[in-house]
Every structure is written in C-alpha cells, then in structure tokens.
C-alpha positions, 0 to 999 in steps of 0.5 A: 031790719032785725032779721038782716041784723041778725043775718049779718051777726050770724055771717060774722060769726061763721066767719070768726069760727072759721078763721079761728078753726084754721088759726087753731089747726095751724099752731097745732100742726106747727107745734106737732112739726117740731115735736116730730122732727125732735121725736124723729131724730130722737127714735132714728125713725126716717118714716117720722122725719118724712111724716114731719116734712108732710106736716110742714108743708101742711103747716105752710098751707094752713098758715096761708089758708088763715093769713088769706081767710083773713084777707077776704074781708078786705077789697081790692086796693088801687095796687092790687085791684082784684084783691089779694087772692093771687098771692096764693100762688107766690105761698104755693111756690114757697110751699112747693120749694120747701117740700121739694128740698125737704123730700130730697133730704129725707130720701138721702136718709132713707134710701142708704138705710135700705142697704144698711138698715139701722133700728128705731126705737119703736116705743117711742114711734108708737107714742108719737104716732098716737099723739099724731092721730089725736092732735090732727083728728081733733083738727079734722073734726073742727074743720070738717063740719064747715061749708067753706072750701077753704076749710074743706081742703085744709080738712083734706090735708089734715085727714091725710096726716092722720092716715099717714100716722096710723101707717106709721103706728102700723109699723111700729107695733110690727117692729115692736114684736119683729126685728125688721128694721128695713121697714122704717125706711120703706115707710119713709120713702113711700110716704115721700114719694107720695108727697113729691106726686102731690108737690109735682101736680100742685107745681104744674097746677101753680105754673100753669096758673101763674102762666094764665093758662085756661083753667082745666073746668073752663071749655072756652070753645063751649063759651065761644059757641054759647056767646055766638048764639045770642042775638045779634052777636055776629062773632067772638074773638080775642076771647081769654080766660085765666084764673086768679087763684084756680077758683075764682076765673076771669074772662075777657072777650070782643064781641062783633055785632051784626049792626049797629044796636040801640040801648034796648038792644044793648041792655039785652044783650048784657042780660044775656051775656050776664047769664051765660057768664054766671053759668060758666062760673066767672068771678069777673069779666069785661066784654067789649062790643064792636061794629061789624065795620070796625077794626078791632083795636088790638088786631094789625090795625088800629081801630077805625070807623067809617064816617057814618059811624064816627057821627053816631053818638054811641058808636061802641059799648063795653060790658063789665061783669064784675060778679055773678049779679051785676054788669055795667055798660061804658059807652065810649066817645 
C-alpha cells in the first residue's frame, strides 16, 4: 500500500516537474523572442530577425507542448472519445502558417541587402547572441534530463536555437573587426532557408496525418501477413492504419475465420492478435471477426448469414484493443 502510494506520488511529482520545466521554457522563449524582435530592429540585423522567427515557432511549439502535456492528464470526452492528442495537428498547422509568412518577410528584407549591404551593430549582436545562448542553454539543461518524448522534442528545438545563436555570435565577432556587412543577410537567408526546410517537412507530415495516411513506421503488408498466420484466420481485409498525432497509432481490420469458432478459440485469437498489435506499436485497435460464409457489411452487399449461422447463439465477435494490455470481445446478436 505504502509502496503503491509512493510510486504514484513519484509519478505525479515527475509529471509536475516536466510540465513546470516546459512552462518555464515557454515563458523564457516568448520573452526572449520579443527581445530578439526589438534587438533585431535596433541592431539592423536581419540574421537576428530570422532567428527571432525561429524562436517564435519554437514558442508556439513550447506552448503546444505545455498545453497538451497538461491535457494528457484528462481522459477522452463523449465528444472527443480519443482524447485531445489530435488537437496538436491544429496547433502544428497554425505554427506552420506563421513560420511560412514570417520566413517570406525575412527573405524579403534580407535578399535586397545582398545587393545593397547595410552595416549592423556588431556589439549589440554579440550581447543578444550571448543572452540567447544563455537563455536557451538553460532551458535545454532543464529539459534534457527528462525521459519524456515531449520534453526531448522540445529540448532538441531549443538546442537548435543555441546553435543558431552561436552562428550569430561568430558573425558578429567577425563584423567587430572586419567591415563585411553582407555576412548578416547571408546568415539571415541561411537561417530562414533552414527554417523553411523544417517547416515544409512538418507540413508534409501534418497533411499526411490529417489525411489519415499510414504512418511511415507502420508496415501494413507485414502486419497483415502476421495476422493471417494466426490459427483459424483465413484472411484479413479492410485493414486500416492511421495516427492520432504521429505517435499514437490506430488499427481497424476485418478478419475472416476458417470456420465457426467456439468461445475458447475466440479467446486464443484475442490473445494472439493482442500480442501482434503490441508488437506493431498500436495505441488503439478494433478487430472484427467474420464467418467464412458471411458477406462483409462494408462490401457491395449487406452482411448476410445463411439460415444455419443465423440461428447460432454467437455468430460474430469483435475484438477491441484499447491499450497495450487489454482487449474485449463484443458479441453481436
């Protein structure tokens, strides 16, 4: 009893620490993004403005991580039965649109400066770069110790910011001793193109998730073959795989049995299928079993049974797998 309470308290404490660290990183990033935008204008540095856009995107990502880390404590509702994981796609789309518009703006400022370079305030750039390395580095250290996937992703975002500020610091140091104003717009263009590259990749992934494409790490053919190897399973069809948020995947399938099965045989199939589902990393699954003579209800014809099977006490069952450790059999009359 005491050990259970202690473990629960420890888990709650870890969750609270993680949420607190993400919250701290969010406010630090938002505050510093505002400082960057003002500093970029004051120092006449397009490179700092470009990095401010990068930090703006990270601020949105951090806000999303903080919000959804908090929501993970809540179960699904009657309206959102899968929970709130899919809301991250809406946030991702907003993030992408903001980054694309901002990147176009920075490029419109930086590209003309290649033809007509303007001097930047090197000392101010150095100060902002050191501050940027310190702020983002502190946030990275706070989050890097966590094993949570959410914290790791956020930590990588912030580490990219640290490296970006190191590049700005190096350029600013050069500008302190050499009058090469074209370095600033060149760095701004490089940072912006890097942002665009990542944004386009995220856009492609987000669109695929919204269109319920099969996740890249899921192999439907291999999954189907594994299922069809199960005893008393003749074939699988209507196998559909999609993802809630890119991490938690969902599976639905219809399985045709070789013959009518008794309760023990159903239980055996349920256990084996659950093991396959776990091995393939699915968060949720629903598997429907059909008799050999039964026409699939999703096919061209409505599901019908011959008179013999219609009189049987149990003519069809559905296996629902809601987590990695349990499933349920739902008989249909």
